[in-house]
C-alpha positions in Angstrom: 90.1 89.5 107.1 92.0 92.0 104.8 91.3 95.7 104.9 92.5 98.6 102.7 91.4 102.0 101.7 88.3 100.6 100.2 87.1 98.9 103.6 87.3 95.5 104.9 86.4 91.8 103.8 86.6 88.3 104.8 89.7 86.5 102.7 89.4 82.7 102.5 92.6 81.2 103.2 92.4 78.9 100.0 91.3 81.7 97.5 94.2 83.9 99.0 96.8 81.0 98.4 95.4 80.2 95.0 95.9 83.9 94.1 99.4 84.3 94.9 100.8 82.5 91.6 98.6 84.7 89.6 99.7 88.0 91.2 103.3 86.9 91.3 103.2 86.4 87.5 101.6 89.6 86.9 104.3 91.3 88.8 106.9 89.6 87.0 105.3 90.7 83.7 105.8 94.3 84.7 109.4 93.9 85.7 109.3 92.8 89.5 112.9 91.6 90.4 112.7 91.9 94.2 111.2 92.6 97.5 113.3 93.7 100.2 112.2 94.2 103.9 112.9 97.9 104.9 111.5 97.9 108.5 109.5 95.4 110.9 108.0 96.5 114.2 106.3 94.1 116.5 104.1 94.9 119.5 102.8 91.9 121.5 99.1 92.1 122.4 99.0 89.2 124.7 100.6 85.6 125.1 99.1 84.5 121.6 98.7 87.8 119.5 101.1 90.5 118.0 100.4 93.4 115.8 103.3 93.7 113.3 104.0 96.4 110.8 106.2 95.7 107.7 107.6 98.0 105.2 108.7 96.2 102.0 110.2 97.9 99.1 109.3 96.2 95.7 111.8 96.8 92.9 110.7 96.8 89.3 113.4 96.9 86.4 112.5 96.8 82.7 115.3 96.9 79.9 117.3 99.8 79.9 115.0 101.7 82.2 115.8 102.8 85.5 114.6 100.7 88.5 111.5 101.9 90.4 111.2 101.1 93.8 107.6 100.9 95.6 107.1 100.9 99.4 104.6 98.9 100.4 103.3 99.3 104.0 101.2 96.7 105.8 100.1 95.9 109.3 99.0 92.4 110.5 97.5 91.0 113.5 99.0 87.6 114.1 97.9 84.7 116.2 100.9 82.8 117.4 100.8 79.3 118.8 103.8 76.8 119.4 105.9 79.3 117.6 104.0 79.6 114.4 102.5 82.7 113.3 99.0 82.9 111.4 97.7 86.0 109.8 94.4 86.8 111.4 93.9 90.2 109.8 96.0 92.2 107.1 95.6 95.9 106.5 97.4 97.4 103.5 98.0 101.3 104.1 97.1 102.1 100.4 95.8 100.3 97.2 98.9 98.3 96.1 97.6 98.1 92.6 97.1 102.1 92.5 100.6 102.8 94.0 102.1 100.5 91.0 100.1 103.0 88.6 101.2 106.0 90.5 104.7 105.0 90.2 104.4 104.2 86.5 104.9 100.4 86.8 101.3 99.7 85.7 99.5 101.8 83.3 97.1 104.4 84.6 93.3 103.6 84.4 91.4 105.1 82.0 
């Protein structure tokens, strides 16, 4: 499951994995250079589940322009078995693409 400001939807694992290379390529074309983990907080729910809140800072740099840092705040419900975490639910606190437009990384929508 994936949720954001526009609601929740089922996200098929294969579709998500297939979409990563396209999204990463798009980010590179607008100057993405790095992602840094700013904070990570975990709350164990029980033996198998944990709620994790992660804040990343995505850095964008184009030519001689100053760098732009965009904070991305996400929450996850993880299923953990044999030490292997799997994302069951992901919540983005804001629309990431809109945040990139707001910070001037992507052009504003008409």
